[in-house]
C-alpha positions in Angstrom: -42.0 35.1 -6.2 -39.7 32.6 -8.1 -39.3 29.0 -7.5 -36.2 27.3 -7.3 -35.7 23.7 -6.9 -32.0 22.7 -5.4 -31.5 19.0 -6.2 -27.9 18.2 -4.5 -27.1 14.8 -2.5 -25.3 17.1 0.4 -27.5 19.1 2.8 -24.8 21.6 3.5 -24.3 22.2 -0.3 -28.0 22.9 -0.5 -28.2 24.9 2.7 -25.4 27.5 1.0 -26.7 27.9 -2.3 -30.2 28.9 -0.9 -28.5 31.3 1.4 -26.2 32.8 -1.5 -29.1 33.3 -4.0 -31.6 35.0 -0.9 -28.7 37.2 -0.3 -28.3 38.5 -3.2 -31.5 38.0 -5.4 -34.2 38.5 -2.4 -37.4 36.9 -1.9 -37.3 33.3 -3.6 -39.0 30.0 -2.8 -37.1 26.9 -2.6 -37.4 23.4 -2.8 -35.0 20.7 -2.1 -34.2 17.0 -3.5 -31.6 14.6 -2.0 -31.5 12.2 -4.8 -32.2 11.8 -8.7 -35.7 10.1 -7.7 -36.8 12.8 -5.1 -35.5 15.6 -8.1 -37.7 13.9 -10.7 -40.9 13.4 -8.3 -40.6 17.1 -7.2 -40.4 18.2 -10.9 -43.4 15.9 -11.8 -45.5 17.1 -8.9 -44.8 21.0 -8.5 -44.1 23.9 -10.8 -41.2 25.5 -10.9 -39.0 28.1 -12.4 -35.5 26.8 -12.2 -34.0 23.3 -11.1 -30.4 23.6 -9.9 -29.4 20.2 -10.7 -25.9 18.5 -9.1 -24.3 16.0 -12.1 -23.0 13.6 -8.9 -26.5 12.2 -7.8 -27.4 9.1 -6.2 -29.3 6.6 -7.8 -28.9 8.0 -11.5 -26.6 10.8 -12.6 -27.9 14.3 -12.8 -27.4 14.1 -16.8 -29.7 11.3 -16.9 -32.2 13.1 -14.5 -31.5 16.2 -17.1 -32.7 14.1 -19.9 -36.1 12.8 -18.1 -36.7 16.6 -17.2 -36.5 17.3 -20.7 -39.1 15.0 -21.8 -41.2 15.7 -19.0 -40.7 19.5 -18.8 -39.6 20.7 -22.0 -39.5 24.5 -20.7 -38.1 24.1 -17.6 -34.8 25.7 -17.3 -32.0 23.4 -15.4 -28.8 24.9 -14.3 -26.4 22.2 -14.0 -23.8 22.2 -11.1 -20.6 20.3 -10.9 -17.7 19.2 -9.1 -15.9 18.8 -12.5 -14.6 21.2 -14.9 -16.3 22.5 -17.8 -14.2 20.6 -20.1 -15.6 17.2 -19.2 -19.4 17.7 -18.8 -20.2 21.3 -20.1 -21.0 20.8 -24.0 -22.4 17.6 -23.0 -24.9 19.2 -20.6 -26.0 22.1 -23.1 -26.4 19.4 -25.9 -29.0 17.6 -23.5 -30.8 21.0 -23.1 -29.5 22.6 -19.8 -29.6 26.2 -19.6 -26.0 26.7 -18.3 -23.6 24.7 -16.4 -21.3 25.9 -13.5 -18.6 24.4 -11.6 -19.3 24.3 -7.8 -15.6 26.1 -6.8 -16.8 29.2 -9.0 -17.3 32.3 -6.7 -20.6 33.4 -5.5 -20.8 36.1 -7.9 -20.6 33.9 -10.6 -23.3 31.8 -9.3 -25.8 34.8 -8.9 -24.9 35.7 -12.4 -25.8 32.3 -13.8 -29.2 32.2 -11.9 -30.2 35.4 -12.9 -29.3 34.9 -16.6 -31.6 31.5 -16.6 -34.6 33.0 -14.5 -34.3 35.8 -17.4 -35.0 33.3 -20.0 -31.3 33.2 -21.3 -28.7 30.4 -21.2 -25.7 30.9 -19.1 -22.3 30.5 -20.8 -19.4 31.0 -18.9 -16.0 31.9 -20.6 -14.4 28.6 -20.0 -17.6 27.0 -21.7 -17.6 29.4 -24.6 -13.8 28.4 -25.1 -14.6 24.7 -25.1 -17.5 25.3 -27.5 -15.5 27.7 -29.9 -12.7 24.6 -29.9 -15.2 22.1 -30.8 -16.7 24.3 -33.7 -13.1 24.5 -34.9 -13.1 20.7 -35.7 -15.9 21.2 -38.2 -18.1 18.6 -39.3 -16.1 15.7 -37.6 -18.2 14.5 -34.7 -15.3 13.6 -31.6 -15.8 9.7 -31.1 -16.9 10.5 -27.2 -19.8 12.2 -28.6 -21.5 8.8 -29.8 -21.3 8.0 -26.0 -24.6 7.7 -23.8 -24.4 9.8 -20.8 -23.8 6.9 -18.6 -21.2 5.4 -21.0 -19.5 8.8 -21.1 -19.5 9.1 -17.5 -17.5 5.3 -17.0 -15.5 6.3 -19.8 -14.0 9.5 -17.7 -14.1 7.4 -14.5 -11.7 4.8 -16.3 -9.7 7.2 -18.1 -9.1 8.6 -14.2 -7.8 5.1 -13.5 -10.8 3.7 -11.4 -11.0 0.0 -11.8 -14.5 -1.5 -13.1 -15.3 -2.3 -9.4 -14.5 1.1 -8.1 -16.8 2.4 -10.8 -19.6 0.0 -9.7 -19.7 1.1 -6.2 -19.1 4.9 -6.7 -22.3 4.6 -9.3 -24.2 1.8 -7.4 -24.3 -0.1 -9.7 -23.4 -3.7 -10.6 -19.7 -4.7 -11.8 -21.3 -6.8 -14.6 -23.5 -3.3 -15.6 -20.1 -1.6 -15.8 -18.6 -4.3 -17.9 -21.2 -3.8 -20.3 -20.8 -0.2 -20.6 -16.9 -0.9 -20.8 -17.6 -3.0 -24.1 -20.2 -0.5 -25.4 -17.3 2.3 -24.8 -14.5 0.3 -26.5 -16.8 -0.7 -29.4 -18.5 3.0 -30.3 -14.7 4.6 -30.0 -13.0 2.0 -31.9 -10.6 1.6 -29.1 -8.9 -1.7 -27.9 -8.2 -1.1 -24.4 -8.2 1.0 -21.2 -4.9 2.8 -21.8 -6.3 3.9 -25.4 -9.4 5.3 -23.5 -7.1 7.4 -21.2 -5.1 8.8 -24.3 -8.0 9.8 -26.2 -9.4 11.5 -23.2 -6.0 13.2 -22.0 -5.8 14.5 -26.2 -9.3 15.5 -26.2 -8.9 17.4 -22.9 -11.7 15.5 -20.9 -9.7 14.9 -18.1 -6.4 16.4 -16.3 
């Protein structure tokens, strides 16, 4: 029997994911985690065949949790679930070691296909993510500036690009405004930008946000 850990901060989402997978894939055993620390605790204490991990988690982002999982259990497959389009986090998730990335608005059939693929030992690359990977490959050896950012810095950059204030970002991520300010300065320095207008322009030009 395959064991799947479902890590998402919304109970109704966890319930829906489990019901969909049980209906299509048969007998499965599930564990649940409602925040990032619960997810890590379950990974450290139990053996799983797959972790389904939401990006937008309490305490720490799902990508930060992914990095911790890769250190502790490098062979454990992790399928990233997100409300964000693949253009924003898909490539970064794969670079961090995810086995796949799927948008929460995808059809149930795609979710089932992704889980089936990952449980079989394969990566799941959607058509949208394949297009993004191909676009990055066409750029050649030049590394986009946003690839120099840490996971948290990248997340803050996208929030700034969407027009959120540093205070709003701090509240959303449950961190201090001073910490967000530090990330802000690092983003500008690493990317060679001067202000938030340039951050937004960069994100739009690189199709990181709509």
